[in-house]
C-alpha positions in Angstrom: 25.7 -65.1 -211.6 22.8 -63.4 -209.1 22.3 -60.2 -209.7 20.6 -57.1 -207.4 17.8 -55.4 -208.2 15.7 -52.9 -206.7 12.7 -54.6 -204.6 10.3 -54.7 -202.0 12.3 -55.6 -199.1 11.6 -53.1 -197.0 12.1 -52.9 -192.9 11.6 -50.9 -189.9 13.6 -48.3 -190.5 17.4 -48.1 -188.7 16.5 -51.7 -187.3 19.9 -54.0 -187.0 17.1 -56.9 -187.5 14.8 -58.6 -189.4 14.5 -57.0 -193.3 17.5 -57.9 -195.7 20.4 -55.8 -195.6 22.5 -56.8 -198.9 24.2 -53.3 -199.6 27.3 -52.5 -198.4 28.7 -49.0 -199.2 31.7 -47.9 -197.3 33.6 -44.6 -197.5 37.2 -44.6 -196.7 40.9 -42.4 -197.0 43.7 -42.0 -195.4 44.4 -45.7 -194.0 41.3 -46.9 -195.9 43.4 -49.5 -197.8 44.4 -51.0 -194.7 41.0 -50.9 -192.7 39.3 -52.6 -195.9 41.7 -55.8 -196.5 40.7 -56.4 -192.5 37.3 -56.2 -193.5 37.0 -58.0 -196.5 39.7 -60.7 -194.8 36.7 -61.6 -192.4 34.1 -62.1 -194.7 32.6 -65.6 -195.7 33.0 -66.3 -199.5 29.1 -67.4 -199.4 28.0 -64.0 -198.4 25.1 -62.4 -200.5 25.7 -59.2 -200.2 27.4 -56.3 -202.5 30.3 -54.7 -201.7 30.6 -50.9 -203.3 33.6 -48.7 -202.4 34.8 -45.7 -202.4 38.3 -44.9 -201.5 40.0 -41.4 -202.1 42.5 -41.7 -204.7 44.5 -40.0 -206.7 43.4 -38.9 -210.3 46.6 -39.8 -211.9 47.4 -43.0 -210.7 46.4 -46.2 -211.4 44.3 -48.0 -208.3 45.7 -51.6 -207.4 42.6 -51.6 -204.8 40.6 -54.5 -206.6 43.4 -56.7 -206.3 44.5 -55.9 -203.4 41.0 -56.6 -201.8 40.6 -59.7 -203.8 44.0 -61.0 -202.2 43.0 -60.4 -199.1 39.7 -62.0 -199.1 37.1 -64.8 -200.6 35.1 -62.0 -202.4 36.1 -61.3 -206.2 37.1 -57.3 -206.5 37.1 -55.2 -209.5 36.7 -51.5 -210.7 32.9 -50.3 -211.5 32.3 -49.7 -215.0 29.8 -48.0 -216.2 26.4 -50.2 -217.1 27.7 -52.6 -214.8 25.2 -55.1 -213.3 25.9 -55.7 -209.4 26.0 -59.2 -208.5 26.1 -60.9 -204.9 29.2 -62.0 -203.2 31.3 -59.2 -205.2 33.4 -56.1 -204.3 33.0 -52.8 -206.7 35.6 -50.2 -206.2 35.2 -46.4 -207.7 38.1 -46.2 -210.3 40.1 -42.8 -209.5 38.8 -39.8 -210.8 34.9 -41.0 -211.0 31.9 -40.7 -209.0 30.4 -44.4 -208.8 26.7 -44.5 -208.2 24.3 -46.9 -208.5 21.1 -46.6 -211.1 17.6 -47.4 -210.6 18.0 -51.1 -212.3 20.9 -52.5 -210.5 23.2 -50.8 -212.3 26.7 -48.5 -211.8 27.1 -45.8 -212.9 30.4 -43.7 -213.4 30.6 -40.1 -214.1 32.9 -37.1 -214.0 30.8 -34.8 -211.9 31.9 -32.0 -210.1 34.2 -32.9 -206.9 32.3 -33.0 -203.8 34.2 -32.4 -200.2 37.3 -31.7 -202.7 37.2 -35.3 -204.3 36.7 -38.0 -207.3 35.4 -40.1 -206.7 33.6 -39.1 -203.2 31.6 -41.3 -201.1 28.8 -39.1 -200.7 27.3 -39.8 -204.1 28.0 -43.2 -203.6 25.8 -43.3 -200.5 22.9 -41.2 -201.4 22.4 -43.0 -204.9 22.1 -46.9 -202.6 19.9 -45.2 -200.1 17.5 -43.5 -203.1 17.5 -47.2 -204.8 17.8 -49.2 -202.5 16.6 -48.2 -198.7 16.2 -50.3 -196.0 18.5 -52.8 -197.6 21.5 -50.3 -197.3 24.5 -50.7 -194.8 26.6 -47.5 -194.6 30.1 -47.4 -193.3 32.3 -44.8 -192.8 36.1 -45.8 -192.2 39.4 -43.9 -191.0 40.0 -41.1 -193.9 40.5 -36.9 -193.2 37.7 -34.8 -194.0 33.9 -35.1 -194.1 33.4 -37.0 -196.9 30.4 -39.2 -196.4 28.4 -37.4 -193.7 25.6 -36.6 -195.7 25.8 -39.7 -197.4 25.7 -41.3 -194.7 22.5 -39.0 -193.5 20.5 -40.1 -196.4 21.3 -43.9 -195.7 19.7 -43.3 -192.4 16.6 -41.4 -193.7 15.8 -44.1 -196.1 16.0 -46.7 -193.2 19.3 -48.2 -193.7 21.7 -48.9 -191.2 24.6 -46.7 -190.7 28.1 -47.8 -188.9 30.9 -45.6 -188.4 34.2 -46.6 -187.2 35.0 -45.7 -184.4 37.5 -42.6 -184.4 40.3 -43.6 -181.9 40.5 -46.7 -184.0 40.8 -45.0 -186.9 44.4 -44.2 -188.7 42.7 -40.7 -189.5 39.8 -40.0 -187.0 38.7 -37.1 -189.7 35.6 -38.6 -191.3 34.5 -40.9 -188.5 34.3 -37.8 -186.2 32.5 -35.6 -189.1 30.2 -38.4 -189.0 29.6 -38.9 -185.5 29.0 -35.2 -184.8 26.2 -34.4 -187.9 24.7 -38.0 -187.8 23.3 -40.0 -184.8 24.5 -43.6 -186.3 23.1 -46.8 -185.3 26.9 -48.4 -184.1 30.4 -47.0 -184.0 32.7 -50.2 -183.8 36.3 -50.5 -183.7 37.2 -51.8 -187.2 37.8 -55.5 -186.1 33.4 -55.5 -184.9 32.2 -54.5 -188.5 32.4 -57.4 -190.1 30.5 -59.5 -187.9 28.2 -56.7 -188.1 27.7 -57.0 -192.0 27.7 -60.6 -191.5 24.9 -60.6 -189.3 23.0 -58.4 -191.0 23.0 -60.0 -194.3 21.3 -62.8 -195.8 24.0 -65.3 -194.4 22.9 -64.8 -191.3 19.2 -64.5 -192.2 19.5 -68.1 -193.9 21.6 -69.8 -190.8 18.8 -68.2 -188.2 
């Protein structure tokens, strides 16, 4: 097992080439399960990045998303647990009714703090924490969903030198979150869902190692 810890792997802010980008944070809501299945099914088993995912879920229903994603692609997925060390090649999903963030030494934190954007879990806390800890190593991705969650978090990713990606609203089942992110940000890329996995791979250590 190879854990991911903060370190000095910074590169040019917002650059799509050069520095290792091994922390991928994703926010989604309505239509997000299908979109995430499409992404993880296209990722290779030797991907050396970590995916941390927030999908808006009911606080009273069990989430089966980790099982769905584990079956959809080659990477193991599980709910994040408080104090869990994040590892390369793994997918961590925020559990229902908990915000999921990353701490300063590469651990997951869960809390039941106030709802943000009327939801818990929310993407903004995850994006902000990842930007603060990992800086330019972060790829922030906003997918289909209603509302504006993730917009402010994506700004934090950009301001920390990370790469900001927004699903093309015309390609999204619900264009609300992508549209909000595009109106308030100047993301590096706005792409149809089918092109997002390729960008993750290109920016990850898999692409770096094969260059």
